[in-house]
C-alpha positions, 0 to 999 in steps of 0.5 A: 049524821043522818038517822038513816046511817046511824046504827042502833042495837036492840034487844031481842027474844029467843023466839025472834032469834029462832025466827031470824034463823029460820028466815036465814035457812029459807033464804039459803035453801032457795039460793042453793036451789037456784044456783046454777051455771046460768048467770041470771040464776046465780045472781039471784042466788047471790042476792039471797045469800046476802039476805041469808047471811044478814039473817043468820048474823042476827040470829047468832048475835041475838042468841049469844048477846041478846041483841042485834043490829037494826041500823041501815049500816050492816057493817055494824052487824059485822062489828057486833058479830065480832063480839060473839065467842064464835066457833069460826072466828072468820065469820065477821070477815065472811059477813063483810065480804057478803056485805061488800057484794050486797049493792052489786047483788041487789041493785046493779044491772050487772050480773054477779059472776057464777064463781062469786055467787058460789062463794057468797052462798058458801059464806052464808052457809057458814054463818047459818052453820054457826046460828044452828049451833044455838 
């Protein structure tokens, strides 16, 4: 197995968790600002929603478990999120949906639909709401 695909989980500090939560909030705030009925802008919002969801997940795992995923396989972060006693038990599934759309949002020349972008922003917002509980 290549080291690029291997997962790793590392310890983190409370200050680092706060920083990741703040980053998630900034990504989400900008995503909400640019989300519109224009598909190009909605696509940008979707890309930012993915980043917000990943950062919020890092914060949740860090605050709750004292560790977060640092591997290239973001699905490991979803697995780690499943170890947390979450108020919203659907969050790992929400993160997985965001991650499933990551390639399309970050690398595809095809634009995300407006409805998909709106859903992605909602999923990221749910993750940030959980992170804000800490």
